[in-house]
MARBA-3410 file (N, C-alpha, C, O; in Angstrom, 1 decimal):
137
23.8,19.0,100.9,24.5,20.4,100.1,23.8,20.2,98.7,23.3,21.2,98.3 ~ 23.8,19.3,98.1,23.3,19.2,96.9,22.3,19.5,96.7,22.4,20.4,95.8 ~ 21.2,19.3,97.1,19.8,20.1,97.0,19.7,21.7,97.6,18.6,22.4,97.5 ~ 20.8,22.0,98.1,20.6,23.7,98.1,21.1,24.4,96.8,20.7,25.5,96.4 ~ 22.1,23.6,96.3,22.5,24.2,94.8,21.2,23.5,94.2,20.6,24.3,93.4
20.7,22.4,94.3,19.8,22.5,93.4,18.6,23.7,93.5,18.1,24.4,92.5 ~ 18.5,23.9,94.7,17.1,25.1,94.9,17.7,26.3,94.4,16.9,27.0,93.8 ~ 19.2,26.8,94.5,19.6,27.9,94.1,19.6,28.0,92.9,19.0,29.0,92.6 ~ 20.2,27.1,91.6,20.2,26.7,90.6,18.1,27.4,89.8,17.6,28.1,89.0 ~ 17.8,26.7,90.5,16.4,26.4,90.1,15.8,27.8,90.2,15.1,28.3,89.4
16.3,28.5,91.4,15.5,30.1,91.5,16.5,30.9,90.8,16.0,32.0,90.5 ~ 17.9,30.7,90.3,18.0,31.4,89.5,17.6,31.4,88.1,17.6,32.4,87.5 ~ 17.2,30.3,87.5,16.7,30.0,86.7,15.4,30.5,86.4,15.1,30.9,85.3 ~ 14.6,30.6,87.2,12.8,31.1,87.8,13.5,32.8,87.7,12.9,33.4,86.9 ~ 14.3,33.3,88.3,14.5,34.8,88.4,15.0,35.1,86.7,14.9,36.3,86.4
15.3,34.5,86.1,16.4,35.3,85.2,14.8,35.1,84.2,14.5,36.0,83.4 ~ 14.2,34.2,84.3,13.0,33.8,83.2,11.9,34.6,83.5,10.9,34.7,82.7 ~ 11.9,35.3,84.4,10.9,36.2,84.6,11.2,37.6,84.3,10.3,38.4,83.9 ~ 12.6,38.0,84.6,13.4,39.1,84.0,13.6,39.6,82.8,13.7,40.7,82.4 ~ 13.5,37.8,81.8,13.3,38.2,80.5,11.6,38.1,80.0,11.6,38.5,78.8
10.9,37.9,80.2,9.8,38.0,80.3,9.0,39.4,80.2,8.2,39.8,79.3 ~ 9.5,39.8,81.2,9.6,41.2,82.1,10.1,41.6,80.7,9.1,41.6,79.9 ~ 11.0,41.9,80.3,12.0,42.9,79.3,11.2,42.5,78.1,11.0,43.5,77.4 ~ 10.5,41.2,77.6,10.1,41.2,76.4,8.6,41.9,76.5,8.1,42.6,75.5 ~ 8.1,41.8,77.4,6.4,42.8,77.5,7.1,43.9,77.6,6.9,44.3,76.4
7.8,44.8,78.2,8.6,45.7,77.8,8.4,46.6,76.6,8.0,47.7,76.3 ~ 9.1,45.3,75.8,9.6,45.6,74.3,8.5,46.1,73.6,8.5,47.2,73.0 ~ 7.0,45.1,73.7,5.8,44.9,73.0,5.0,46.0,73.6,3.9,46.1,73.2 ~ 5.6,47.2,74.6,5.0,48.1,74.5,5.6,49.1,73.8,5.0,50.2,73.7 ~ 6.4,49.0,73.4,7.7,50.0,72.6,6.3,50.8,71.1,5.5,50.1,70.5
6.4,51.7,70.9,5.6,52.5,69.9,6.9,51.6,69.1,7.9,51.0,69.5 ~ 5.7,51.9,67.2,6.6,51.7,66.7,7.3,53.0,65.8,6.5,53.8,65.3 ~ 8.5,53.0,65.7,9.3,54.2,65.2,10.8,53.5,64.6,11.0,52.3,64.7 ~ 11.6,54.1,64.0,12.4,54.0,63.9,13.3,53.9,64.9,13.9,52.9,65.2 ~ 13.2,55.4,65.5,14.4,55.0,66.7,14.2,54.1,67.3,15.2,53.7,67.9
12.9,53.2,67.7,13.1,51.8,68.2,13.3,50.6,67.7,13.4,49.5,68.2 ~ 13.4,50.9,66.5,14.1,50.2,65.3,15.8,49.9,65.4,16.5,49.0,65.3 ~ 15.9,51.0,65.7,17.5,51.3,65.8,18.3,50.7,66.9,19.3,50.1,66.9 ~ 17.4,51.0,68.0,17.5,50.8,69.5,17.6,49.3,69.6,18.5,48.7,70.3 ~ 16.4,48.7,68.9,16.5,47.2,69.2,17.7,46.5,68.3,18.3,45.5,68.7
17.9,47.0,67.2,19.3,46.6,66.4,20.6,46.8,67.2,21.6,46.1,67.3 ~ 20.3,47.7,67.7,21.9,48.0,68.5,22.2,47.0,70.0,23.2,46.6,70.6 ~ 21.1,46.9,70.1,20.8,46.3,71.6,20.9,44.7,70.8,22.0,44.3,71.3 ~ 20.4,44.0,70.1,20.7,43.0,69.8,22.1,42.8,69.5,22.7,42.0,70.2 ~ 22.7,43.5,68.6,24.4,43.7,68.2,25.1,43.3,69.4,25.8,42.4,69.7
24.8,44.1,70.0,25.5,43.9,71.4,25.6,43.4,72.4,26.4,43.6,73.4 ~ 24.4,42.4,72.2,24.3,41.1,72.9,24.9,40.0,71.6,25.4,39.0,71.9 ~ 24.8,40.2,71.0,25.4,39.1,69.7,27.2,39.0,70.3,27.9,38.1,70.6 ~ 27.6,40.5,70.3,29.4,40.4,70.5,29.5,40.0,71.9,30.6,39.5,72.3 ~ 28.3,40.1,72.7,28.8,40.0,73.9,28.6,38.3,74.0,29.0,38.0,75.1
28.3,37.4,73.4,27.9,35.9,73.1,26.9,35.8,74.3,27.0,34.8,75.0 ~ 25.8,36.7,74.5,24.7,36.6,75.2,23.2,36.3,73.8,22.3,37.1,73.8 ~ 23.2,35.6,73.3,22.5,35.2,72.3,21.0,35.0,72.4,20.1,35.1,71.6 ~ 20.9,34.5,74.1,19.7,34.4,74.0,18.7,35.9,74.8,17.5,35.9,75.1 ~ 19.4,36.9,74.9,19.4,37.9,75.0,19.3,39.0,73.7,18.7,40.1,73.7
20.0,38.5,72.6,20.4,39.2,71.3,19.0,38.7,70.8,18.3,39.6,70.2 ~ 18.5,37.6,70.8,17.2,37.1,70.1,16.5,37.9,70.1,16.1,38.6,69.2 ~ 15.8,38.0,71.8,15.2,38.9,71.9,14.9,40.2,71.8,13.9,40.7,72.1 ~ 16.0,40.7,71.4,16.2,42.1,70.6,15.8,42.0,68.7,15.2,42.8,68.0 ~ 16.3,41.1,68.5,16.2,40.4,67.0,14.2,40.5,66.8,13.6,40.9,65.8
13.8,40.1,67.9,12.3,40.0,68.0,11.8,40.9,67.8,11.0,40.9,66.9 ~ 12.2,42.5,68.8,11.6,43.6,68.7,12.0,44.3,67.4,11.3,45.3,67.1 ~ 13.1,43.9,66.6,13.6,44.5,65.6,12.8,44.0,64.6,12.3,44.9,63.8 ~ 12.4,42.8,64.3,11.5,42.1,63.5,10.0,42.9,63.6,9.5,43.5,62.6 ~ 9.5,42.9,65.2,8.0,43.6,65.4,8.2,45.5,64.7,7.3,46.2,64.1
9.2,45.6,65.0,9.3,47.1,64.6,9.4,47.1,63.2,8.5,47.7,62.5 ~ 10.6,46.4,62.6,10.3,46.3,60.8,8.9,46.3,60.5,8.4,47.3,60.0 ~ 8.0,45.2,61.0,6.9,44.9,60.4,6.0,46.5,60.4,5.6,47.2,59.5 ~ 6.0,46.7,61.6,5.0,48.2,61.7,5.8,48.9,61.1,5.3,50.1,61.1 ~ 7.0,48.9,60.4,7.2,50.1,60.0,7.2,50.0,58.2,7.8,50.8,57.4
6.3,49.0,57.9,6.2,48.4,56.5,7.2,47.9,55.6,6.9,47.7,54.4 ~ 8.8,47.6,56.2,9.5,47.7,55.6,9.7,46.0,55.8,10.3,45.5,56.8 ~ 9.0,45.3,54.8,9.5,43.9,54.7,10.8,42.9,54.3,10.9,41.7,54.6 ~ 11.9,43.9,53.6,13.1,43.7,53.3,14.1,43.2,54.6,14.9,42.3,54.7 ~ 13.5,44.6,55.6,14.3,44.5,57.1,13.6,43.7,57.8,14.3,43.5,58.8
12.3,42.8,57.8,11.8,42.0,58.7,12.9,40.9,58.0,13.5,40.2,58.8 ~ 13.1,40.8,56.7,13.7,39.0,56.3,15.0,39.2,56.8,15.5,38.3,57.4 ~ 15.7,40.4,56.8,17.4,40.1,57.6,16.8,40.1,59.2,17.6,39.6,60.0 ~ 16.0,40.4,59.6,15.5,40.8,61.6,15.6,38.7,61.6,16.1,38.0,62.4 ~ 15.0,38.4,60.5,14.7,36.5,60.7,16.0,36.0,60.4,16.4,35.1,61.2
16.5,36.2,59.7,17.7,35.9,59.4,18.6,35.9,60.4,19.3,34.9,60.6 ~ 18.6,37.3,61.2,19.7,37.3,62.2,18.9,36.5,63.4,19.6,35.9,64.2 ~ 18.0,36.5,63.5,16.9,36.0,64.9,17.2,34.4,64.7,17.1,33.6,65.7 ~ 17.4,34.1,63.7,17.5,32.3,63.3,18.8,32.5,63.8,18.9,31.9,64.9 ~ 20.0,33.0,63.3,21.4,33.0,63.4,22.0,33.4,64.7,23.2,33.6,64.8
21.0,33.5,65.8,21.1,33.8,67.4,21.3,32.2,67.8,22.2,31.7,68.3 ~ 19.9,31.5,67.3,19.8,30.4,67.4,20.9,29.3,67.5,21.3,28.7,68.5 ~ 21.3,29.3,66.0,22.3,28.6,65.1,23.4,28.6,66.6,23.6,27.6,67.2 ~ 23.9,30.1,66.9,25.2,30.1,67.7,24.6,29.4,68.6,25.4,28.6,69.0 ~ 23.6,29.4,69.3,23.2,28.7,70.5,23.2,27.5,70.6,23.2,26.9,71.7
23.0,26.8,69.0,23.3,25.3,68.9,24.6,25.0,69.0,25.0,24.0,69.7 ~ 25.5,26.2,68.1,27.1,25.8,68.3,27.7,25.5,69.7,28.7,24.8,69.9 ~ 27.1,26.2,70.4,27.8,26.2,71.6,27.1,24.7,72.7,27.7,23.8,73.3 ~ 25.6,25.0,72.4,24.9,23.9,73.5,24.0,22.5,71.7,22.9,22.8,71.2 ~ 24.3,22.1,71.6,24.0,21.0,70.5,22.8,20.4,70.9,22.2,19.6,70.2
22.1,20.8,72.5,20.9,20.0,72.3,19.5,21.4,72.3,18.4,21.4,72.7 ~ 20.2,22.3,71.9,19.2,23.3,71.3,18.2,23.1,70.3,18.2,22.4,69.3 ~ 17.4,23.8,70.6,16.0,23.1,69.1,16.4,24.0,68.2,16.7,25.2,68.5 ~ 16.5,23.4,67.0,16.9,24.5,65.8,14.9,24.4,64.9,14.6,24.5,63.7 ~ 14.6,24.4,65.4,13.0,24.5,64.7,12.6,25.6,64.4,12.3,26.0,63.3
12.4,26.3,65.7,12.3,27.6,65.2,13.6,28.5,64.8,13.3,29.7,64.8 ~ 14.6,28.4,64.6,15.1,28.8,63.8,14.9,28.1,61.9,15.6,28.6,61.0 ~ 14.1,27.2,61.7,14.3,26.5,60.4,12.7,27.1,60.1,12.4,27.1,58.9 ~ 11.9,27.5,60.8,10.6,28.2,60.6,10.6,29.8,60.5,10.0,30.4,59.6 ~ 11.4,30.3,61.5,12.1,32.0,60.9,12.8,31.9,59.1,12.3,32.7,58.3
13.5,31.2,58.9,13.9,31.1,58.0,13.4,30.8,56.7,13.6,31.3,55.7 ~ 12.4,29.7,57.0,12.0,29.6,55.8,10.5,30.8,55.7,9.7,30.9,54.7 ~ 10.5,31.5,56.7,9.2,32.5,56.6,10.4,33.4,55.7,10.4,33.4,54.5 ~ 11.2,33.9,56.5,11.8,35.0,55.4,12.0,34.6,53.9,12.1,35.6,53.1 ~ 12.1,33.5,53.6,12.5,33.0,52.2,11.8,33.3,51.6,12.1,33.2,50.4
10.4,33.6,51.9,9.0,34.1,51.6,8.7,35.1,51.1,7.7,35.2,50.4 ~ 9.5,36.3,51.4,9.6,37.7,51.3,10.2,38.2,50.1,11.4,38.3,50.2 ~ 9.6,38.5,48.9,9.7,38.8,47.9,10.5,40.1,47.9,11.0,40.2,46.8 ~ 10.7,41.1,48.7,11.6,41.9,48.9,12.7,41.9,49.7,13.5,42.9,49.7 ~ 13.1,40.7,50.3,14.5,40.5,50.6,15.8,40.5,49.6,15.8,39.6,48.7
16.6,41.2,49.7,17.7,41.4,49.0,18.2,39.9,48.6,17.9,38.9,49.2 ~ 19.1,40.0,47.5,19.5,39.1,47.3,20.4,38.3,48.2,20.2,37.2,48.7 ~ 21.7,39.6,48.4,22.4,39.0,49.6,21.7,38.2,50.9,22.0,37.2,51.5 ~ 20.7,39.1,51.0,19.9,38.6,52.4,19.2,36.7,51.6,19.7,35.8,52.2 ~ 18.5,36.5,50.8,18.0,35.4,50.3,19.4,34.1,50.2,19.4,32.9,50.5
20.6,34.9,49.9,22.1,33.5,50.3,22.1,33.7,51.7,21.9,32.6,52.3 ~ 22.2,34.6,52.3,22.6,33.8,53.8,21.8,33.6,54.4,22.2,33.2,55.5 ~ 20.1,33.7,54.1,19.2,32.9,54.8,18.7,31.3,54.4,18.0,30.5,55.0 ~ 19.5,31.1,52.9,19.4,29.9,52.3,20.7,29.1,52.8,20.7,27.9,53.0 ~ 21.8,30.0,53.0,23.1,29.0,54.0,22.6,28.8,55.2,22.7,27.6,55.6
22.0,29.8,56.0,21.3,29.2,57.3,20.6,27.9,57.5,20.7,26.9,58.3 ~ 19.8,28.3,56.6,18.7,27.3,56.6,19.4,25.6,56.0,19.0,24.4,56.1 ~ 20.3,26.0,55.5,21.1,24.3,55.0,22.0,24.2,56.4,22.7,23.2,56.3 ~ 22.1,24.5,57.0,23.1,24.4,58.2,22.0,23.8,59.1,22.2,22.7,59.5 ~ 20.7,24.5,59.5,19.8,24.1,60.2,19.2,22.5,60.0,19.0,21.6,60.8
19.2,22.5,58.2,18.7,21.2,58.1,19.8,19.6,58.1,19.6,18.4,58.0 ~ 20.6,20.1,58.3,21.5,18.9,58.6,22.0,18.7,60.1,23.1,18.3,60.4 ~ 20.9,19.1,60.9,20.8,18.8,62.0,19.5,18.1,62.6,19.4,17.2,63.5 ~ 18.3,18.9,61.6,17.2,18.1,62.0,16.4,17.4,60.5,16.8,17.6,59.3 ~ 15.1,16.7,61.0,14.9,15.9,60.0,13.7,17.0,59.0,12.8,17.5,59.5
14.2,17.2,57.3,13.1,17.9,57.0,12.1,17.3,57.0,12.0,16.1,57.1 ~ 11.1,18.2,57.1,9.7,18.2,56.7,9.1,18.9,55.7,7.8,18.7,55.5
END
């Protein structure tokens, strides 16, 4: 009986991962536009509200890609902050979540000179949280 559950769990994880990869590939094929940036933002916020931080993170990456393509570094900084925050939320639910990707996103965003002061404060606050749980390198 346990073997069946293991196989079912593995199959579910495999299908979910495949679905997420297909969605990511589909998003990467989206042309750069304000409409696509807004759609990515709305989807990310929707999944965040629903507590689906993995899906929200995926859409924040598209938000970042769109903002980069639109030449809006201040939006890139916010997108990186929000993506990192989804990883932090995952960590709060599951302390085994790796925070190194969040640290990298936050450090990259802090180098964006066009980031607003409010954004920089949020970035630093999130980075301070991350540093509580990982070795500073």
